[in-house]
VOGU-3710 file (C-alpha; in Angstrom, 3 decimals, decimal comma):
1> maqdinppmi> 42,857/-32,274/55,548  44,042/-35,286/53,559  41,646/-34,445/50,737  42,858/-30,830/50,718  46,369/-31,847/49,723  45,436/-34,849/47,567  43,734/-34,126/44,231  41,661/-36,861/42,580  44,111/-39,667/41,869  44,175/-43,286/40,661
11> vrgpgtfvra> 46,941/-45,893/40,467  46,921/-48,839/38,065  49,427/-51,642/38,458  50,586/-54,185/35,870  47,274/-55,040/34,184  45,120/-54,380/37,235  43,592/-51,681/39,430  45,540/-50,798/42,599  43,811/-47,923/44,351  42,200/-44,500/44,022
21> naafyeatgl> 41,587/-41,807/46,571  38,228/-40,553/47,769  38,430/-37,464/45,575  38,720/-39,637/42,444  35,719/-41,744/43,450  33,731/-38,570/44,034  34,847/-36,923/40,785  33,978/-39,945/38,623  31,055/-41,387/40,534  32,726/-44,810/40,317
31> taaqlssqel> 33,475/-47,349/43,052  36,571/-49,468/43,623  34,616/-52,546/42,564  33,644/-50,914/39,272  37,194/-49,721/38,562  38,677/-53,153/39,278  36,127/-54,911/37,065  37,811/-53,712/33,859  41,309/-53,083/32,630  42,658/-49,561/32,298
41> lewiipsdqs> 42,046/-49,261/28,554  38,352/-50,044/29,042  38,033/-46,853/31,099  39,866/-44,666/28,555  37,801/-42,843/25,918  38,208/-44,542/22,487  40,034/-41,625/20,883  42,816/-41,851/23,518  43,219/-45,634/23,738  45,896/-45,934/21,053
51> lvksmikspp> 47,896/-43,161/22,757  47,760/-44,946/26,122  48,779/-48,244/24,510  51,858/-46,695/22,918  52,832/-44,839/26,095  52,567/-48,022/28,203  54,714/-49,826/25,663  57,366/-47,054/25,665  56,899/-44,924/28,816  57,671/-41,208/28,200
61> kdsfrighrt> 59,479/-38,992/30,689  56,629/-36,487/30,924  52,969/-36,929/31,740  50,298/-36,858/29,006  46,618/-35,997/29,106  43,772/-38,429/28,352  40,045/-38,759/29,041  38,859/-41,202/31,724  35,212/-42,288/31,665  32,838/-41,544/34,520
71> shrhsipldl> 29,778/-43,384/35,772  27,666/-41,140/33,510  29,594/-42,251/30,407  31,178/-38,811/30,098  34,889/-38,265/30,718  37,228/-36,240/32,888  40,743/-35,127/31,928  43,574/-37,060/33,603  47,321/-36,439/33,421  48,892/-39,900/33,239
81> rvqatpegtv> 52,425/-40,812/34,204  53,771/-44,208/33,194  56,692/-45,922/34,942  58,304/-49,283/34,226  59,134/-51,468/37,242  60,569/-55,006/37,561  57,036/-56,252/38,206  55,588/-54,387/35,208  54,267/-50,994/34,180  52,580/-48,759/36,761
91> vlgrlaetdh> 50,279/-45,893/35,778  49,500/-42,882/37,951  46,538/-40,714/36,989  45,827/-37,286/38,460  42,980/-34,958/37,633  44,371/-32,624/34,972  43,834/-29,536/37,126  45,570/-30,190/40,459  43,476/-27,781/42,535  41,249/-29,938/44,766
101> alhpyvkefd> 38,434/-27,406/44,413  37,967/-28,219/40,718  36,521/-31,711/40,782  32,995/-30,712/41,891  32,541/-28,817/38,623  33,521/-31,875/36,604  31,245/-34,116/38,622  28,289/-31,797/38,284  28,999/-31,218/34,597  28,582/-34,896/33,983
111> kgtvsgtlet> 25,000/-34,677/35,199  23,339/-32,151/32,891  23,203/-29,765/29,978  25,256/-26,593/29,558  22,634/-24,316/31,110  22,081/-26,648/34,059  25,826/-27,058/34,547  26,434/-23,287/34,609  23,732/-22,852/37,215  25,368/-25,566/39,325
121> iarivesqnp> 28,850/-24,061/38,908  27,586/-20,631/39,944  26,077/-22,047/43,137  29,253/-23,994/43,935  31,347/-20,842/43,486  28,976/-18,952/45,780  29,173/-21,721/48,374  32,976/-21,446/48,350  32,776/-17,646/48,529  30,167/-16,791/51,171
131> dykcsillvd> 28,528/-13,357/50,883  29,494/-13,098/47,193  27,299/-13,473/44,139  28,412/-15,364/41,037  27,508/-14,584/37,447  28,432/-16,552/34,325  27,964/-14,866/30,974  28,467/-16,466/27,566  29,243/-14,580/24,380  27,676/-14,985/20,944
141> qnrfvrgagp> 28,339/-12,653/18,015  29,983/-10,141/20,357  26,958/-9,964/22,634  26,293/-11,289/26,118  24,193/-14,433/26,395  22,800/-15,188/29,805  24,417/-18,226/31,375  23,706/-18,204/35,099  23,255/-15,690/37,909  21,155/-17,407/40,565
151> slpeeyndai> 21,626/-14,789/43,291  21,451/-11,655/41,159  18,107/-9,898/40,572  16,253/-11,032/37,453  16,044/-7,421/36,291  19,840/-7,249/36,255  20,274/-10,549/34,425  17,635/-9,598/31,863  19,216/-6,172/31,254  22,684/-7,641/30,659
161> dgeaigpnvg> 21,388/-10,357/28,304  22,039/-9,279/24,706  24,251/-6,316/25,625  27,191/-5,781/23,248  30,605/-6,527/24,714  33,476/-4,033/24,397  36,599/-2,591/26,049  34,524/-0,502/28,440  31,402/-2,609/29,064  31,747/-3,539/32,714
171> scgtaifwni> 34,141/-6,137/34,052  32,844/-9,091/32,006  32,539/-7,211/28,715  36,083/-5,958/29,027  37,427/-9,330/30,180  35,853/-11,073/27,179  37,008/-8,377/24,760  40,666/-8,524/25,848  40,692/-12,122/27,145  42,210/-11,013/30,462
181> pvivsdiqad> 41,006/-10,917/34,083  39,434/-7,556/34,987  39,218/-6,466/38,632  36,918/-3,558/39,487  37,013/-2,731/43,198  34,485/0,125/43,068  31,880/-0,108/40,322  30,422/3,356/40,805  33,863/4,989/40,514  35,309/2,910/37,671
191> plwqklapla> 34,949/4,234/34,078  34,515/0,674/32,778  31,141/0,596/34,513  29,941/4,048/33,532  27,214/2,703/31,279  26,095/-0,101/33,601  26,648/1,550/36,993  22,939/2,318/37,590  22,077/-1,335/36,954  24,728/-2,477/39,434
201> knagvaacws> 23,508/-0,025/42,060  19,933/-1,278/41,744  21,217/-4,848/41,982  23,025/-4,079/45,227  26,562/-4,896/43,985  29,575/-2,589/44,419  32,611/-4,606/43,254  33,075/-7,065/40,384  35,999/-9,395/39,654  35,749/-11,095/36,287
211> hpftnssgev> 37,793/-13,824/34,622  37,319/-14,962/30,994  37,068/-18,641/30,130  38,039/-20,267/26,839  37,829/-23,546/25,000  40,824/-25,778/24,318  41,646/-23,734/21,209  41,836/-20,484/23,137  38,549/-19,067/21,833  36,821/-16,937/24,467
221> lgalalyaaw> 33,463/-18,451/25,403  32,453/-16,025/28,145  33,361/-14,757/31,595  32,777/-15,775/35,210  32,426/-12,987/37,779  32,194/-12,550/41,545  30,201/-9,599/42,891  30,610/-8,046/46,335  28,046/-5,899/48,092  30,685/-3,339/49,091
231> pqsptrdqle> 33,774/-1,884/47,347  36,800/-4,135/47,849  39,723/-5,857/46,144  40,168/-9,670/46,029  42,782/-11,589/47,976  45,311/-13,803/46,218  43,375/-16,870/47,301  40,134/-15,457/45,923  41,810/-14,686/42,591  43,152/-18,243/42,386
241> rlrsaalmtg> 39,727/-19,706/43,087  38,233/-17,379/40,472  40,835/-18,500/37,929  40,249/-22,174/38,700  36,486/-21,802/38,469  36,791/-19,991/35,121  39,120/-22,704/33,811  36,694/-25,476/34,632  33,738/-23,436/33,373  35,433/-23,211/29,983
251> lavergraee> 35,929/-26,965/30,006  32,310/-27,535/31,033  30,931/-25,233/28,332  33,114/-26,699/25,588  32,358/-30,256/26,496  28,707/-29,554/27,174  28,261/-27,913/23,785  30,020/-30,811/22,105  27,727/-33,257/23,862  24,642/-31,207/23,061
261> elreqrkrea> 25,717/-31,130/19,425  26,295/-34,884/19,569  22,853/-35,402/21,089  21,299/-33,249/18,379  23,211/-35,151/15,728  22,060/-38,467/17,162  18,529/-37,122/17,343  18,690/-36,068/13,688  20,150/-39,449/12,758  17,392/-41,201/14,700
271> elemqlrqva> 14,748/-39,064/12,992  16,314/-39,769/9,594  16,444/-43,476/10,368  12,797/-43,370/11,416  11,913/-41,566/8,178  13,823/-44,127/6,134  12,060/-46,932/7,977  8,731/-45,233/7,317  9,602/-44,860/3,632  10,571/-48,531/3,467
281> kmealgalag> 7,373/-49,458/5,295  5,272/-47,376/2,920  7,073/-48,850/-0,095  6,374/-52,349/1,216  2,784/-51,389/1,966  2,481/-49,878/-1,499  3,733/-53,082/-3,113  1,349/-55,137/-0,971  -1,555/-52,794/-1,683  -0,779/-52,892/-5,389
291> giahdfnnll> -0,771/-56,673/-5,434  -3,994/-56,914/-3,440  -5,634/-54,242/-5,587  -4,715/-56,152/-8,749  -6,060/-59,489/-7,540  -9,098/-58,059/-5,791  -10,033/-55,809/-8,706  -9,830/-58,783/-11,072  -12,432/-60,551/-8,928  -14,592/-57,432/-8,757
301> aairgnaela> -14,283/-56,898/-12,501  -15,601/-60,420/-13,093  -18,484/-59,857/-10,648  -19,437/-56,539/-12,177  -18,986/-57,731/-15,752  -21,198/-60,782/-15,280  -23,793/-58,654/-13,495  -23,872/-56,212/-16,388  -24,093/-59,060/-18,886  -27,115/-60,249/-16,958
311> lmnlseddpt> -28,599/-56,753/-17,171  -28,111/-56,750/-20,930  -30,211/-59,894/-21,242  -33,135/-58,563/-19,231  -36,029/-56,451/-20,394  -36,220/-52,970/-18,924  -39,279/-53,835/-16,804  -37,755/-57,006/-15,320  -37,959/-56,782/-11,479  -34,565/-58,478/-11,068
321> irlidsivvt> -32,819/-55,483/-12,630  -32,872/-53,702/-9,254  -31,206/-56,670/-7,542  -28,497/-57,047/-10,155  -27,953/-53,309/-10,213  -27,268/-53,561/-6,466  -24,525/-56,107/-7,244  -22,949/-53,674/-9,690  -23,036/-50,810/-7,191  -21,667/-52,954/-4,364
331> sqraagvcsq> -18,791/-54,211/-6,516  -17,930/-50,637/-7,371  -17,995/-49,727/-3,668  -15,649/-52,639/-2,958  -13,330/-51,274/-5,627  -13,350/-48,066/-3,621  -11,883/-49,963/-0,671  -8,932/-50,924/-2,895  -8,588/-47,312/-3,930  -8,517/-46,202/-0,290
341> mltyagkgti> -5,766/-48,701/0,435  -3,723/-47,448/-2,510  -4,234/-43,854/-1,394  -3,054/-44,685/2,135  0,029/-46,363/0,655  0,778/-43,283/-1,454  -0,231/-44,886/-4,767  -3,736/-43,552/-5,149  -5,120/-40,583/-7,040  -8,267/-38,478/-6,692
351> qleqiefgql> -11,059/-39,724/-8,950  -13,756/-37,100/-9,547  -17,177/-38,374/-10,516  -20,849/-37,613/-10,033  -22,104/-39,164/-6,790  -25,653/-39,696/-5,574  -25,189/-38,534/-2,002  -28,344/-39,977/-0,469  -27,319/-43,476/-1,491  -23,784/-42,837/-0,195
361> lrevgdlvqa> -25,151/-41,792/3,205  -27,275/-44,939/3,487  -24,423/-47,231/2,495  -22,008/-45,627/4,953  -24,586/-45,971/7,697  -25,064/-49,650/6,913  -21,285/-50,097/6,868  -20,682/-48,415/10,221  -23,664/-49,907/12,047  -21,821/-53,180/12,660
371> giskkallhy> -18,956/-51,412/14,382  -20,843/-49,135/16,780  -22,871/-49,758/19,905  -26,231/-51,419/19,366  -27,693/-48,708/21,614  -26,855/-46,023/19,030  -29,795/-45,859/16,615  -29,216/-44,504/13,102  -32,109/-42,373/11,868  -32,319/-41,020/8,299
381> slckdpiyvr> -34,089/-37,876/7,117  -33,156/-37,802/3,452  -34,628/-36,072/0,430  -36,712/-38,423/-1,724  -35,172/-37,201/-4,956  -31,568/-38,146/-5,838  -28,999/-35,458/-5,006  -25,746/-35,444/-6,976  -22,388/-33,870/-6,190  -19,071/-34,074/-8,039
391> gdenqllqvi> -16,163/-35,389/-6,021  -13,978/-38,273/-4,940  -16,385/-40,880/-3,634  -13,807/-42,597/-1,433  -12,766/-39,391/0,309  -16,337/-38,250/0,883  -17,202/-41,713/2,153  -14,391/-41,438/4,700  -15,663/-38,024/5,821  -19,147/-39,347/6,556
401> lnlitnaaea> -17,737/-42,498/8,147  -15,544/-40,378/10,426  -18,434/-38,148/11,545  -20,801/-41,051/12,227  -18,084/-42,887/14,179  -17,385/-39,768/16,254  -21,109/-39,406/16,945  -21,299/-43,022/18,122  -18,316/-42,511/20,432  -19,956/-39,394/21,881
411> igddegvidi> -22,998/-41,508/22,792  -20,794/-44,241/24,248  -22,576/-47,056/26,072  -25,709/-44,985/26,642  -28,789/-45,178/24,476  -28,872/-42,458/21,845  -29,755/-41,432/18,312  -27,562/-40,452/15,390  -29,646/-38,469/12,929  -28,423/-38,260/9,314
421> aaivahydra> -30,268/-35,642/7,290  -29,780/-34,267/3,782  -31,738/-31,692/1,785  -31,022/-29,288/-1,082  -31,133/-25,557/-0,356  -30,232/-22,449/-2,307  -27,521/-20,217/-0,814  -26,643/-16,726/-1,983  -23,103/-15,319/-2,011  -23,652/-13,186/1,075
431> tlqllapdms> -24,653/-16,194/3,201  -21,781/-18,286/1,873  -19,382/-15,423/2,550  -20,395/-15,496/6,208  -19,910/-19,270/6,378  -16,575/-19,314/4,530  -15,151/-15,786/4,158  -11,898/-16,983/2,567  -13,361/-19,232/-0,154  -15,506/-16,969/-2,409
441> lpsgdyirik> -18,078/-19,706/-2,981  -20,588/-19,050/-5,785  -24,292/-18,835/-5,125  -26,361/-21,855/-6,091  -27,902/-25,083/-4,861  -26,039/-26,932/-2,134  -26,747/-30,212/-0,418  -26,903/-29,643/3,334  -25,887/-32,726/5,301  -26,418/-32,762/9,048
451> isdtgcgmse> -25,055/-35,504/11,281  -26,375/-35,050/14,818  -26,008/-37,107/17,969  -27,514/-37,105/21,451  -24,128/-37,705/23,074  -22,028/-35,880/25,639  -21,556/-32,713/23,596  -18,563/-30,376/23,729  -17,488/-27,401/25,776  -16,824/-24,073/24,061
461> itkskvfdpf> -13,057/-24,605/24,389  -13,210/-28,072/22,806  -15,527/-26,833/20,064  -13,139/-23,984/19,210  -10,263/-26,467/18,707  -12,109/-29,389/17,168  -10,883/-28,670/13,616  -7,284/-27,917/14,680  -4,589/-30,280/13,399  -3,544/-32,962/15,910
471> fstkftgrgl> -6,225/-31,944/18,405  -8,017/-34,895/19,939  -9,954/-35,688/23,090  -9,091/-39,375/22,681  -6,093/-41,282/23,942  -5,537/-42,698/20,472  -6,460/-41,164/17,133  -9,003/-42,741/14,837  -10,062/-42,083/11,263  -8,927/-39,070/9,333
481> glasvtgiir> -9,289/-36,570/12,131  -11,505/-33,506/11,820  -8,652/-31,369/10,449  -8,398/-33,758/7,483  -12,178/-33,823/7,170  -12,140/-30,044/6,848  -9,441/-30,229/4,183  -11,414/-32,738/2,116  -14,627/-30,704/2,308  -12,799/-27,523/1,280
491> khngvisvss> -11,204/-29,346/-1,668  -14,731/-30,162/-2,790  -15,659/-26,444/-2,560  -17,722/-27,080/0,521  -18,090/-25,875/4,092  -18,223/-27,731/7,403  -19,328/-26,309/10,769  -20,198/-27,599/14,218  -22,651/-26,739/16,966  -22,676/-28,463/20,340
501> tpdvgttfti> -24,107/-28,256/23,835  -22,626/-30,178/26,771  -24,809/-33,134/27,850  -27,184/-32,455/24,942  -25,348/-33,397/21,769  -23,398/-32,252/18,705  -24,326/-31,465/15,107  -21,902/-31,273/12,187  -23,241/-29,492/9,108  -21,708/-29,874/5,644
511> llptvpapaa> -22,545/-27,894/2,506  -21,498/-29,235/-0,910  -22,444/-27,789/-4,306  -24,853/-29,982/-6,267  -24,549/-30,937/-9,948  -27,133/-32,182/-12,491  -27,936/-35,877/-12,591  -25,649/-37,893/-14,901  -26,803/-39,575/-18,065  -28,394/-43,022/-17,857
521> kydlspresv> -26,041/-45,367/-16,063  -26,620/-48,419/-18,240  -27,352/-48,744/-21,913  -28,771/-52,246/-22,201  -29,076/-52,244/-25,996  -26,204/-53,266/-28,314  -24,360/-50,472/-30,104  -25,392/-50,533/-33,742  -22,598/-48,263/-35,025  -19,828/-50,577/-33,854
531> taggarkilv> -20,140/-53,069/-36,708  -20,539/-50,468/-39,429  -18,098/-51,348/-42,186  -17,452/-54,860/-40,816  -16,819/-56,434/-37,432  -13,897/-55,117/-35,437  -11,329/-57,742/-34,439  -10,135/-57,303/-30,861  -7,315/-59,116/-29,024  -8,183/-59,446/-25,320
541> vddeaelrtv> -5,087/-60,148/-23,192  -5,585/-61,076/-19,518  -4,257/-63,872/-17,320  -7,640/-64,241/-15,591  -9,814/-66,649/-17,598  -13,043/-65,423/-15,978  -12,298/-61,842/-16,960  -11,433/-62,782/-20,544  -14,770/-64,557/-20,785  -16,663/-61,555/-19,402
551> frhilerngf> -14,914/-59,112/-21,748  -15,484/-61,445/-24,733  -19,224/-61,730/-24,028  -19,632/-57,962/-23,591  -17,693/-57,145/-26,761  -19,260/-59,891/-28,899  -22,726/-58,762/-27,839  -21,799/-55,357/-29,220  -20,640/-56,699/-32,569  -16,906/-57,270/-32,010
561> qvveakdged> -14,914/-60,316/-33,044  -12,772/-61,352/-30,058  -9,553/-63,367/-29,833  -8,385/-64,288/-26,345  -4,772/-64,511/-25,078  -4,071/-66,047/-21,660  -0,764/-64,230/-20,988  1,882/-62,007/-22,569  3,609/-64,754/-24,553  0,304/-66,044/-25,908
571> alvqfsrdsd> -0,664/-62,494/-26,880  2,422/-62,099/-29,069  1,808/-65,483/-30,708  -1,847/-64,627/-31,449  -1,027/-61,136/-32,691  1,889/-62,204/-34,925  -0,436/-64,570/-36,830  -2,449/-61,589/-38,110  -0,748/-58,367/-36,990  -2,588/-56,292/-39,604
581> gfdcvlldls> -5,973/-57,906/-38,999  -6,579/-56,634/-35,482  -8,351/-53,328/-34,901  -7,444/-52,977/-31,214  -5,744/-54,741/-28,293  -7,212/-54,759/-24,773  -4,113/-55,343/-22,626  -3,901/-56,155/-18,913  -0,900/-54,440/-17,327  0,006/-57,009/-14,645
591> mpklsgeevf> 0,641/-60,523/-15,985  3,061/-63,420/-15,492  5,830/-64,392/-17,954  5,768/-61,106/-19,879  4,496/-57,921/-18,212  2,038/-55,594/-19,859  4,819/-53,101/-20,540  6,916/-55,731/-22,323  3,960/-56,919/-24,402  3,075/-53,334/-25,296
601> nelrelngdi> 6,571/-52,657/-26,634  6,611/-55,928/-28,637  3,193/-55,158/-30,149  4,437/-51,784/-31,311  7,434/-53,497/-32,929  5,097/-55,813/-34,851  2,600/-53,080/-35,797  3,294/-49,496/-34,788  -0,256/-48,373/-35,677  -2,203/-50,855/-33,557
611> pvvvisgyse> -4,345/-49,093/-30,918  -3,701/-50,481/-27,426  -6,167/-49,931/-24,586  -4,561/-50,720/-21,228  -6,687/-52,025/-18,356  -5,436/-52,170/-14,771  -6,350/-51,751/-11,130  -4,205/-48,610/-11,059  -5,151/-45,078/-12,058  -4,592/-43,630/-15,525
621> qdilnrlnga> -1,580/-41,641/-14,333  0,009/-44,760/-12,834  -0,500/-46,589/-16,129  1,114/-43,774/-18,102  4,030/-43,686/-15,678  4,636/-47,425/-16,062  4,616/-47,058/-19,861  6,977/-44,057/-19,652  4,426/-41,802/-21,302  4,131/-43,889/-24,495
631> piagtlrkpv> 1,021/-43,035/-26,578  -1,873/-45,406/-25,930  -5,413/-45,480/-27,257  -7,013/-45,401/-23,829  -6,981/-46,594/-20,243  -9,555/-48,504/-18,215  -9,557/-49,096/-14,475  -10,884/-52,361/-13,082  -13,680/-53,017/-12,373  -14,930/-51,248/-15,501
641> aasklvdvis> -18,521/-50,593/-16,548  -19,574/-52,568/-19,625  -20,733/-49,406/-21,387  -17,386/-47,705/-20,817  -15,471/-50,778/-22,007  -17,450/-50,792/-25,253  -17,121/-47,021/-25,724  -13,339/-46,959/-25,302  -12,738/-50,036/-27,504  -15,107/-48,687/-30,177
651> eaaldlrqre> -13,417/-45,310/-30,261  -9,942/-46,858/-30,526  -10,960/-49,258/-33,297  -12,866/-46,592/-35,215  -9,881/-44,256/-34,998  -7,692/-46,915/-36,659  -10,193/-47,400/-39,510  -10,348/-43,659/-40,109  -6,561/-43,379/-40,177  -6,346/-46,270/-42,659
661> k> -8,692/-44,415/-45,031
//
């Protein structure tokens, strides 16, 4: 009986904890040891601490309401009274609502979300009112929103959900509309229930007593109701318990919504912070990738340039041409690795070119062989003649790499074969329409690539989802993922499909349109037209001595007169000595002392007509962006083919001569 007449209560003496009753411990979930471990202000919510400080300093006559923290880091409302004594200030705290039956709602509210709290409140109300059923309805845009009704039939709860409230829509609808308690002793006989009476009859309820609940501003949030199985009126005690339950339900809903909003806000803030961190990470990665690409491409440019110089000095029937040509191709493939890194860091661009696909398949196989099980044998069935497609070599390389890696993982530690086949076949529009009905692919010759394995295979369910975004049968993702593979193939106007049988193996088939073979890759003879009308004088600006030497040899062999500059400052010195005598400037974009951009602007100040060809490890668009769209004679990306270097320089220099005429 002591708890029945003593609401949750706590007493704090001068600077220390004195005592609390059992109801307070139960309401807050705290122990005496926890309460005595900190001073009073440490248990007050931050927004109320200044108020408590001022009231302790100058005790008021009346009590005032504050929030006291619970073990769940939520708070409960306390009415504090402060009294000065000879020994110091004493504080008495009582749960804001003095009815002892209220604290279970607060305690349970601290444990969950709004929906979970309403369910708990409804069950507590039912436990305190045996043989009655409790319903809690919320309101949103003048319509009922289901809150809780654990003992009512689901059909009833579902039918009420979404119903418009009004002055004659049952007990709860009317209570919410007028913000007053509504007591209906006989549902079937009361006009307020005329519309909903059949629902109530089917639910087995005959009386309904409803009380609205509000937030601290007086806005109606919903209504709490008690249902009886027979017609009857409530007692005074039942009405008081209904009122108290509705009061605390309003508090629970208001506070729960505030906390849910706070959680959502914190979640959004965390997501934003994660995005900002990712942006910062990608910016750092981009800067790192850019630096590596610059340095690495300088090395590759020197390797490729020297290899091509060697080719120029060999006769066409020299057997070493094939070996040196392999160096050129490998250096270009290494440049592709830089390009992939820049693309991953968000600084890359798609580079379309004609690709010999048979060679690409062999090189990818050689690349992946070191990373897969030695028991997985790569077998090639490739067309003898070269097959060319137009696309981004790095992206297509990643597609093949991904498929071969997947095939190896399907084989696992068992012995197996990965067969890589490629032939050219003609496809008509009707066949292509069946393979890709949404793409309208034109008829023509397509390379058909098949990558097959003798691995575990896939079930029909797995096969149907294998191209879905984010779908994986692995614990951790690897490679691009088959959804990205599909996107790349479609961007290249191709088609990808899969066939698989469990315990037999899987085959991925790719179709890509073919293109004619490109012109001869290397022109080993000097260009006779370059020196027509006199040698062209070229300023080569690069901080890498090896590269300057390579460029000088290539250009001099083709009839150019070359002046070297080791950095930006040296370039301006060399150019200012004969600003009208140069026909073109080959300018590296990334250099110490003065950057390529700064040198470019200074050159234009000295001679606004001088053609400038910019060379860099970045793409043409990146170069133009760094120069703010200023007109340039051309761009070259390291490592550059000797023939292309000569062509671009020749065109720029010839254009200047023609303009001078």
